DRENPA-3360 file (N, C-alpha, C; in nm, 2 decimals, always signed):
BEGIN
1 = MRTACPGM = +13.98/-15.21/+9.33/+14.09/-15.12/+9.27/+14.02/-15.00/+9.22 ~ +14.07/-14.88/+9.26/+14.01/-14.75/+9.23/+14.05/-14.71/+9.09 ~ +13.95/-14.67/+9.01/+13.98/-14.62/+8.88/+13.93/-14.48/+8.87 ~ +14.03/-14.39/+8.84/+13.99/-14.24/+8.83/+14.01/-14.20/+8.69 ~ +13.91/-14.11/+8.65/+13.92/-14.06/+8.51/+14.04/-13.97/+8.50 ~ +14.11/-13.96/+8.38/+14.22/-13.87/+8.36/+14.17/-13.72/+8.37 ~ +14.26/-13.63/+8.39/+14.22/-13.49/+8.41/+14.14/-13.43/+8.30 ~ +14.17/-13.46/+8.17/+14.10/-13.41/+8.06/+13.96/-13.46/+8.06;
9 = CVRKWIIA = +13.94/-13.59/+8.09/+13.80/-13.65/+8.10/+13.72/-13.58/+8.21 ~ +13.78/-13.56/+8.32/+13.71/-13.50/+8.43/+13.67/-13.36/+8.39 ~ +13.76/-13.28/+8.33/+13.73/-13.15/+8.29/+13.61/-13.14/+8.20 ~ +13.61/-13.23/+8.10/+13.50/-13.24/+8.00/+13.37/-13.29/+8.07 ~ +13.38/-13.38/+8.17/+13.26/-13.42/+8.24/+13.20/-13.31/+8.31 ~ +13.28/-13.23/+8.37/+13.23/-13.11/+8.45/+13.15/-13.02/+8.36 ~ +13.20/-12.99/+8.25/+13.12/-12.90/+8.16/+13.02/-12.97/+8.07 ~ +13.01/-13.10/+8.09/+12.91/-13.18/+8.03/+12.91/-13.18/+7.88;
17 = RLDLHVAA = +13.03/-13.18/+7.82/+13.04/-13.21/+7.68/+13.06/-13.36/+7.66 ~ +12.95/-13.43/+7.65/+12.95/-13.57/+7.65/+12.99/-13.63/+7.51 ~ +13.11/-13.60/+7.47/+13.16/-13.65/+7.34/+13.20/-13.80/+7.36 ~ +13.26/-13.86/+7.26/+13.30/-14.00/+7.26/+13.40/-14.02/+7.37 ~ +13.50/-13.93/+7.38/+13.61/-13.94/+7.48/+13.55/-13.96/+7.62 ~ +13.46/-13.87/+7.65/+13.40/-13.87/+7.79/+13.31/-14.00/+7.81 ~ +13.23/-14.03/+7.71/+13.15/-14.15/+7.72/+13.23/-14.27/+7.74 ~ +13.34/-14.29/+7.67/+13.42/-14.40/+7.68/+13.48/-14.41/+7.82;
25 = CLLVCTGG = +13.53/-14.29/+7.87/+13.59/-14.29/+8.01/+13.48/-14.33/+8.11 ~ +13.36/-14.27/+8.10/+13.26/-14.30/+8.20/+13.22/-14.44/+8.20 ~ +13.21/-14.50/+8.08/+13.17/-14.64/+8.07/+13.27/-14.73/+8.14 ~ +13.40/-14.70/+8.13/+13.51/-14.77/+8.20/+13.49/-14.75/+8.35 ~ +13.47/-14.63/+8.39/+13.46/-14.60/+8.54/+13.34/-14.66/+8.60 ~ +13.23/-14.67/+8.53/+13.11/-14.73/+8.59/+13.09/-14.87/+8.56 ~ +13.18/-14.94/+8.50/+13.17/-15.08/+8.47/+13.06/-15.11/+8.37 ~ +13.04/-15.02/+8.27/+12.94/-15.04/+8.17/+12.80/-15.02/+8.21;
33 = QRLAGPYV = +12.78/-14.94/+8.31/+12.64/-14.92/+8.36/+12.56/-14.86/+8.25 ~ +12.42/-14.88/+8.25/+12.33/-14.84/+8.14/+12.36/-14.69/+8.10 ~ +12.32/-14.66/+7.98/+12.36/-14.54/+7.91/+12.30/-14.42/+7.97 ~ +12.35/-14.30/+7.94/+12.31/-14.17/+7.99/+12.21/-14.11/+7.89 ~ +12.15/-14.00/+7.93/+12.06/-13.93/+7.85/+12.00/-13.81/+7.92 ~ +11.90/-13.74/+7.87/+11.83/-13.64/+7.94/+11.78/-13.70/+8.07 ~ +11.77/-13.62/+8.18/+11.74/-13.68/+8.31/+11.67/-13.58/+8.40 ~ +11.62/-13.64/+8.51/+11.58/-13.56/+8.62/+11.65/-13.63/+8.74;
41 = IDLETVEP = +11.68/-13.54/+8.84/+11.75/-13.59/+8.97/+11.64/-13.59/+9.08 ~ +11.62/-13.71/+9.13/+11.53/-13.72/+9.25/+11.62/-13.75/+9.37 ~ +11.64/-13.64/+9.45/+11.73/-13.65/+9.56/+11.66/-13.72/+9.68 ~ +11.73/-13.82/+9.73/+11.68/-13.90/+9.84/+11.73/-13.85/+9.98 ~ +11.86/-13.82/+9.98/+11.92/-13.79/+10.11/+12.04/-13.70/+10.09 ~ +12.05/-13.60/+10.18/+12.17/-13.52/+10.20/+12.21/-13.53/+10.35 ~ +12.33/-13.58/+10.38/+12.36/-13.61/+10.52/+12.51/-13.60/+10.54 ~ +12.55/-13.59/+10.67/+12.70/-13.59/+10.69/+12.76/-13.72/+10.65;
49 = CPPSVLDR = +12.88/-13.72/+10.60/+12.95/-13.85/+10.58/+12.98/-13.92/+10.71 ~ +13.00/-14.05/+10.70/+13.05/-14.12/+10.82/+13.18/-14.07/+10.87 ~ +13.21/-14.06/+11.00/+13.34/-14.01/+11.04/+13.45/-14.09/+10.99 ~ +13.43/-14.21/+10.96/+13.54/-14.30/+10.91/+13.60/-14.25/+10.78 ~ +13.53/-14.17/+10.70/+13.59/-14.13/+10.57/+13.66/-14.00/+10.58 ~ +13.67/-13.94/+10.70/+13.74/-13.81/+10.72/+13.87/-13.83/+10.80 ~ +13.96/-13.74/+10.78/+14.08/-13.74/+10.85/+14.08/-13.65/+10.97 ~ +13.98/-13.56/+10.98/+13.96/-13.47/+11.09/+13.81/-13.47/+11.13;
57 = PYPLTISM = +13.78/-13.44/+11.25/+13.63/-13.42/+11.29/+13.57/-13.31/+11.21 ~ +13.45/-13.33/+11.17/+13.37/-13.22/+11.09/+13.23/-13.21/+11.15 ~ +13.21/-13.12/+11.24/+13.08/-13.10/+11.30/+12.98/-13.05/+11.19 ~ +12.87/-13.13/+11.16/+12.78/-13.09/+11.06/+12.64/-13.15/+11.10 ~ +12.54/-13.06/+11.09/+12.40/-13.11/+11.11/+12.32/-13.06/+10.99 ~ +12.23/-13.14/+10.94/+12.15/-13.11/+10.82/+12.01/-13.15/+10.85 ~ +11.92/-13.06/+10.81/+11.77/-13.09/+10.82/+11.71/-13.06/+10.68 ~ +11.61/-13.14/+10.64/+11.55/-13.12/+10.51/+11.40/-13.12/+10.52;
65 = KRSRQNPR = +11.34/-13.05/+10.42/+11.19/-13.05/+10.41/+11.15/-13.04/+10.27 ~ +11.03/-13.10/+10.24/+10.99/-13.11/+10.10/+10.91/-12.98/+10.06 ~ +10.92/-12.95/+9.93/+10.84/-12.84/+9.88/+10.70/-12.88/+9.87 ~ +10.61/-12.79/+9.91/+10.46/-12.82/+9.89/+10.42/-12.81/+9.75 ~ +10.49/-12.74/+9.67/+10.45/-12.72/+9.53/+10.50/-12.84/+9.44 ~ +10.62/-12.89/+9.47/+10.68/-12.99/+9.39/+10.75/-13.10/+9.48 ~ +10.69/-13.22/+9.49/+10.75/-13.32/+9.58/+10.89/-13.36/+9.55 ~ +10.94/-13.33/+9.42/+11.07/-13.36/+9.39/+11.17/-13.27/+9.45;
73 = VRYFDANF = +11.13/-13.15/+9.49/+11.21/-13.04/+9.54/+11.22/-13.05/+9.69 ~ +11.34/-13.04/+9.74/+11.35/-13.03/+9.89/+11.44/-12.91/+9.92 ~ +11.42/-12.86/+10.04/+11.50/-12.75/+10.09/+11.58/-12.80/+10.22 ~ +11.70/-12.76/+10.23/+11.77/-12.80/+10.35/+11.85/-12.69/+10.42 ~ +11.86/-12.70/+10.55/+11.94/-12.61/+10.63/+12.06/-12.69/+10.69 ~ +12.17/-12.63/+10.70/+12.29/-12.69/+10.75/+12.37/-12.60/+10.84 ~ +12.43/-12.66/+10.94/+12.52/-12.59/+11.03/+12.65/-12.67/+11.03 ~ +12.76/-12.60/+11.01/+12.89/-12.67/+11.01/+13.00/-12.58/+11.06;
81 = TMSSAFDE = +13.11/-12.65/+11.10/+13.23/-12.58/+11.15/+13.35/-12.63/+11.07 ~ +13.43/-12.54/+11.01/+13.54/-12.58/+10.93/+13.67/-12.55/+11.01 ~ +13.76/-12.65/+11.01/+13.88/-12.64/+11.08/+13.99/-12.58/+11.00 ~ +13.97/-12.56/+10.87/+14.06/-12.50/+10.77/+13.99/-12.42/+10.67 ~ +14.06/-12.32/+10.62/+13.99/-12.23/+10.52/+13.95/-12.30/+10.39 ~ +13.85/-12.26/+10.33/+13.81/-12.31/+10.19/+13.86/-12.20/+10.09 ~ +13.96/-12.24/+10.02/+14.03/-12.15/+9.92/+14.09/-12.23/+9.81 ~ +14.16/-12.16/+9.72/+14.22/-12.22/+9.60/+14.32/-12.33/+9.63;
89 = TKTIRNEF = +14.38/-12.34/+9.75/+14.48/-12.44/+9.78/+14.42/-12.57/+9.80 ~ +14.28/-12.58/+9.82/+14.22/-12.71/+9.85/+14.18/-12.78/+9.72 ~ +14.14/-12.90/+9.74/+14.09/-12.99/+9.63/+13.95/-13.05/+9.67 ~ +13.86/-13.05/+9.58/+13.73/-13.12/+9.60/+13.75/-13.26/+9.54 ~ +13.72/-13.36/+9.62/+13.73/-13.50/+9.58/+13.58/-13.56/+9.59 ~ +13.53/-13.58/+9.47/+13.39/-13.65/+9.47/+13.41/-13.79/+9.44 ~ +13.36/-13.88/+9.53/+13.37/-14.02/+9.52/+13.23/-14.08/+9.50 ~ +13.21/-14.14/+9.39/+13.08/-14.19/+9.35/+13.07/-14.34/+9.38;
97 = ASWSSRGG = +12.96/-14.39/+9.43/+12.92/-14.53/+9.43/+12.79/-14.55/+9.36 ~ +12.78/-14.66/+9.28/+12.66/-14.69/+9.21/+12.59/-14.81/+9.28 ~ +12.46/-14.81/+9.27/+12.38/-14.91/+9.33/+12.37/-15.03/+9.24 ~ +12.41/-15.15/+9.29/+12.41/-15.27/+9.20/+12.27/-15.33/+9.19 ~ +12.24/-15.38/+9.08/+12.11/-15.45/+9.06/+12.10/-15.57/+9.15 ~ +12.21/-15.62/+9.20/+12.21/-15.74/+9.29/+12.20/-15.69/+9.43 ~ +12.19/-15.56/+9.45/+12.18/-15.51/+9.59/+12.32/-15.47/+9.65 ~ +12.32/-15.35/+9.71/+12.45/-15.31/+9.77/+12.52/-15.20/+9.68;
105 = WKDNALTM = +12.60/-15.13/+9.74/+12.68/-15.02/+9.68/+12.80/-15.07/+9.61 ~ +12.83/-15.03/+9.49/+12.96/-15.06/+9.43/+13.04/-14.93/+9.45 ~ +13.14/-14.94/+9.54/+13.22/-14.82/+9.58/+13.32/-14.79/+9.46 ~ +13.36/-14.66/+9.46/+13.46/-14.62/+9.37/+13.43/-14.64/+9.22 ~ +13.29/-14.62/+9.19/+13.25/-14.63/+9.05/+13.31/-14.52/+8.97 ~ +13.33/-14.41/+9.03/+13.39/-14.29/+8.96/+13.45/-14.20/+9.07 ~ +13.56/-14.14/+9.04/+13.63/-14.05/+9.13/+13.66/-13.92/+9.05 ~ +13.62/-13.81/+9.10/+13.65/-13.68/+9.03/+13.73/-13.59/+9.13;
113 = KIPRPCSA = +13.85/-13.54/+9.09/+13.92/-13.45/+9.17/+13.92/-13.31/+9.10 ~ +13.88/-13.21/+9.17/+13.87/-13.08/+9.12/+13.96/-12.98/+9.19 ~ +14.08/-12.94/+9.13/+14.17/-12.85/+9.20/+14.11/-12.71/+9.19 ~ +14.17/-12.61/+9.27/+14.13/-12.47/+9.26/+13.98/-12.46/+9.26 ~ +13.91/-12.51/+9.37/+13.77/-12.52/+9.37/+13.69/-12.39/+9.35 ~ +13.74/-12.28/+9.41/+13.67/-12.16/+9.39/+13.65/-12.12/+9.24 ~ +13.76/-12.13/+9.17/+13.76/-12.09/+9.03/+13.68/-12.20/+8.95 ~ +13.70/-12.33/+8.98/+13.63/-12.43/+8.91/+13.48/-12.42/+8.92;
121 = LKTFLPGI = +13.43/-12.40/+9.04/+13.29/-12.39/+9.06/+13.23/-12.27/+8.99 ~ +13.30/-12.16/+8.99/+13.25/-12.04/+8.93/+13.25/-12.06/+8.78 ~ +13.35/-12.12/+8.72/+13.37/-12.14/+8.58/+13.27/-12.24/+8.52 ~ +13.27/-12.36/+8.58/+13.20/-12.47/+8.52/+13.05/-12.49/+8.57 ~ +13.03/-12.44/+8.70/+12.89/-12.45/+8.75/+12.85/-12.31/+8.81 ~ +12.84/-12.21/+8.73/+12.81/-12.08/+8.78/+12.68/-12.07/+8.85 ~ +12.58/-12.14/+8.80/+12.45/-12.13/+8.87/+12.45/-12.18/+9.01 ~ +12.52/-12.30/+9.03/+12.53/-12.36/+9.16/+12.61/-12.28/+9.25;
129 = SKYFWNNL = +12.72/-12.22/+9.20/+12.81/-12.14/+9.27/+12.74/-12.02/+9.33 ~ +12.67/-11.95/+9.24/+12.59/-11.83/+9.28/+12.49/-11.86/+9.38 ~ +12.42/-11.97/+9.36/+12.31/-12.01/+9.45/+12.37/-12.04/+9.59 ~ +12.49/-12.11/+9.60/+12.55/-12.14/+9.72/+12.59/-12.01/+9.80 ~ +12.66/-11.92/+9.73/+12.70/-11.80/+9.79/+12.59/-11.71/+9.84 ~ +12.47/-11.72/+9.78/+12.36/-11.64/+9.82/+12.29/-11.70/+9.95 ~ +12.33/-11.82/+9.99/+12.27/-11.88/+10.10/+12.37/-11.92/+10.22 ~ +12.49/-11.88/+10.21/+12.59/-11.91/+10.31/+12.61/-11.79/+10.40;
137 = HGPGGRVS = +12.60/-11.82/+10.53/+12.61/-11.72/+10.64/+12.71/-11.76/+10.74 ~ +12.79/-11.66/+10.78/+12.89/-11.68/+10.89/+12.87/-11.58/+11.00 ~ +12.97/-11.57/+11.10/+12.95/-11.48/+11.21/+12.93/-11.34/+11.17 ~ +12.98/-11.29/+11.06/+12.97/-11.15/+11.02/+12.86/-11.13/+10.92 ~ +12.77/-11.23/+10.89/+12.67/-11.21/+10.80/+12.69/-11.30/+10.67 ~ +12.63/-11.26/+10.56/+12.64/-11.34/+10.44/+12.78/-11.35/+10.39 ~ +12.82/-11.47/+10.35/+12.95/-11.49/+10.29/+12.93/-11.50/+10.14 ~ +13.00/-11.41/+10.06/+12.96/-11.41/+9.92/+13.08/-11.45/+9.83;
145 = QCPVPPGS = +13.19/-11.49/+9.88/+13.30/-11.53/+9.79/+13.41/-11.60/+9.87 ~ +13.50/-11.67/+9.79/+13.62/-11.72/+9.85/+13.72/-11.61/+9.88 ~ +13.82/-11.64/+9.97/+13.83/-11.76/+10.06/+13.73/-11.74/+10.18 ~ +13.70/-11.86/+10.23/+13.62/-11.87/+10.35/+13.70/-11.91/+10.47 ~ +13.73/-11.83/+10.57/+13.82/-11.86/+10.68/+13.76/-11.97/+10.77 ~ +13.84/-12.04/+10.85/+13.79/-12.14/+10.94/+13.68/-12.07/+11.04 ~ +13.58/-12.15/+11.08/+13.48/-12.10/+11.17/+13.35/-12.17/+11.15 ~ +13.25/-12.12/+11.21/+13.11/-12.19/+11.20/+13.02/-12.11/+11.11;
153 = YSIRNLST = +12.95/-12.19/+11.03/+12.87/-12.13/+10.92/+12.73/-12.20/+10.91 ~ +12.64/-12.14/+10.84/+12.51/-12.20/+10.82/+12.46/-12.17/+10.68 ~ +12.37/-12.26/+10.63/+12.31/-12.25/+10.51/+12.16/-12.26/+10.53 ~ +12.08/-12.17/+10.48/+11.93/-12.18/+10.50/+11.86/-12.19/+10.36 ~ +11.76/-12.28/+10.36/+11.67/-12.29/+10.25/+11.74/-12.31/+10.11 ~ +11.84/-12.40/+10.12/+11.91/-12.43/+9.99/+11.83/-12.53/+9.91 ~ +11.79/-12.49/+9.79/+11.70/-12.58/+9.71/+11.78/-12.69/+9.65 ~ +11.71/-12.80/+9.64/+11.77/-12.92/+9.56/+11.71/-12.92/+9.42;
161 = DLQGSHIS = +11.65/-12.82/+9.38/+11.60/-12.81/+9.24/+11.71/-12.80/+9.14 ~ +11.76/-12.91/+9.09/+11.88/-12.91/+9.00/+11.84/-12.92/+8.86 ~ +11.71/-12.90/+8.83/+11.67/-12.91/+8.69/+11.66/-12.77/+8.62 ~ +11.68/-12.67/+8.69/+11.68/-12.53/+8.63/+11.82/-12.49/+8.59 ~ +11.85/-12.36/+8.61/+11.97/-12.30/+8.56/+12.09/-12.35/+8.64 ~ +12.07/-12.41/+8.76/+12.18/-12.45/+8.84/+12.27/-12.55/+8.77 ~ +12.22/-12.64/+8.69/+12.30/-12.74/+8.63/+12.26/-12.76/+8.48 ~ +12.23/-12.64/+8.42/+12.19/-12.64/+8.28/+12.30/-12.68/+8.18;
169 = SLPAMFYG = +12.43/-12.67/+8.23/+12.54/-12.71/+8.14/+12.56/-12.86/+8.14 ~ +12.48/-12.94/+8.21/+12.50/-13.08/+8.21/+12.38/-13.15/+8.15 ~ +12.38/-13.17/+8.02/+12.26/-13.21/+7.95/+12.23/-13.36/+7.96 ~ +12.32/-13.44/+8.00/+12.30/-13.58/+8.01/+12.38/-13.64/+8.13 ~ +12.32/-13.75/+8.19/+12.39/-13.82/+8.30/+12.36/-13.97/+8.28 ~ +12.44/-14.05/+8.35/+12.41/-14.19/+8.36/+12.30/-14.22/+8.45 ~ +12.20/-14.30/+8.41/+12.08/-14.33/+8.49/+12.12/-14.43/+8.60 ~ +12.04/-14.43/+8.71/+12.05/-14.52/+8.82/+12.06/-14.45/+8.95;
177 = KWRMDSKI = +12.08/-14.53/+9.06/+12.09/-14.48/+9.19/+12.24/-14.45/+9.22 ~ +12.27/-14.33/+9.27/+12.41/-14.29/+9.30/+12.43/-14.24/+9.44 ~ +12.54/-14.26/+9.49/+12.58/-14.20/+9.62/+12.71/-14.13/+9.59 ~ +12.71/-14.00/+9.64/+12.84/-13.92/+9.62/+12.88/-13.87/+9.75 ~ +13.01/-13.89/+9.79/+13.07/-13.83/+9.90/+13.16/-13.72/+9.85 ~ +13.12/-13.60/+9.87/+13.19/-13.48/+9.83/+13.28/-13.43/+9.94 ~ +13.41/-13.44/+9.92/+13.51/-13.41/+10.03/+13.59/-13.28/+9.99 ~ +13.63/-13.21/+10.08/+13.72/-13.10/+10.06/+13.85/-13.14/+10.13;
185 = CEKDACFM = +13.96/-13.14/+10.06/+14.08/-13.19/+10.11/+14.20/-13.09/+10.10 ~ +14.29/-13.10/+10.20/+14.41/-13.02/+10.20/+14.52/-13.12/+10.19 ~ +14.58/-13.12/+10.07/+14.68/-13.23/+10.04/+14.61/-13.36/+10.05 ~ +14.66/-13.45/+10.14/+14.59/-13.58/+10.15/+14.50/-13.59/+10.26 ~ +14.47/-13.48/+10.34/+14.38/-13.49/+10.45/+14.25/-13.42/+10.42 ~ +14.14/-13.50/+10.43/+14.01/-13.45/+10.40/+13.94/-13.40/+10.53 ~ +13.89/-13.28/+10.53/+13.84/-13.22/+10.66/+13.69/-13.18/+10.65 ~ +13.63/-13.19/+10.53/+13.49/-13.17/+10.51/+13.43/-13.27/+10.42;
193 = CVRVIAMV = +13.30/-13.31/+10.45/+13.24/-13.41/+10.36/+13.09/-13.41/+10.38 ~ +13.02/-13.41/+10.26/+12.87/-13.42/+10.26/+12.84/-13.54/+10.17 ~ +12.75/-13.63/+10.21/+12.70/-13.74/+10.14/+12.56/-13.71/+10.07 ~ +12.55/-13.74/+9.95/+12.43/-13.72/+9.87/+12.39/-13.85/+9.81 ~ +12.27/-13.89/+9.82/+12.21/-14.01/+9.76/+12.10/-13.97/+9.67 ~ +12.10/-14.01/+9.54/+12.00/-13.96/+9.45/+11.97/-14.06/+9.34 ~ +11.85/-14.06/+9.28/+11.82/-14.13/+9.17/+11.83/-14.04/+9.04 ~ +11.90/-14.09/+8.94/+11.90/-14.02/+8.82/+11.81/-14.09/+8.72;
201 = NPKTTPPG = +11.70/-14.03/+8.69/+11.60/-14.10/+8.61/+11.58/-14.03/+8.47 ~ +11.54/-14.11/+8.37/+11.52/-14.05/+8.24/+11.42/-13.94/+8.24 ~ +11.44/-13.83/+8.17/+11.35/-13.72/+8.16/+11.24/-13.75/+8.06 ~ +11.12/-13.74/+8.10/+11.01/-13.77/+8.01/+10.95/-13.64/+7.96 ~ +10.90/-13.65/+7.83/+10.84/-13.53/+7.77/+10.69/-13.54/+7.79 ~ +10.63/-13.43/+7.85/+10.49/-13.43/+7.87/+10.41/-13.45/+7.74 ~ +10.30/-13.52/+7.74/+10.22/-13.55/+7.62/+10.16/-13.42/+7.56 ~ +10.14/-13.42/+7.43/+10.08/-13.30/+7.37/+10.18/-13.22/+7.29;
% end
C-alpha cells in the first residue's frame, strides 16, 4: 500500500525544516527507519530507470567517473531525448525505496510530488537548479531556463558533490541506503526517469 506525505509535509521536507510535523510524517512513511541527522551522501549509482516504470520510451545514456581529489565525488555525462516539454505544467514524482536490513528493497517508502517544477526547484533548491542549468546543452547551445522544448540534450561534468551549497538547505536526512526514481510526469503519464542509489551516512566531525 502506497503512503504519500501530505502536501504541507512535502513542502517542509523540501526546504528541510525538520520540525516535529515533518519528522512524524517521515517516520510513518519510512516505517520507523532509524533517525535522521547531519549527513554525507555517498552516491553509488546514477542510471536510467527500467523501461517498465515509464509510460513512454525515454532514450537516456549515462556515464560516470570518480574525482581524483575526492573519492566520494563523481562526475557524470548524460545524453537524453525528451518527447514532451519540461515546463510548469509537469509534475516531478520522486519515489523512494529503502534498503531493508533483511535484504532487498522496500518500495514506496516515501513518495514526493512536486508541482510547477521550474519554480519549485528554483525556490527550494536554488543551488542545484543553478548547477543544472549551467551544465545543460541542447541543439542551440546551453539551455539556461525553463521551458525546455522537446528534443535531444546533453549534460557534461555534472558533479555529485551534494555536501556544498547545492543542498545546504537540507541540514538532516534519514540514514541508510536509498533508491530514488525521479520521474517527470504529464498528468498521469511519466515520460522521463532517472534512478539514483545512494548511502546516507552520519556526518563525522574531524578530530581537533
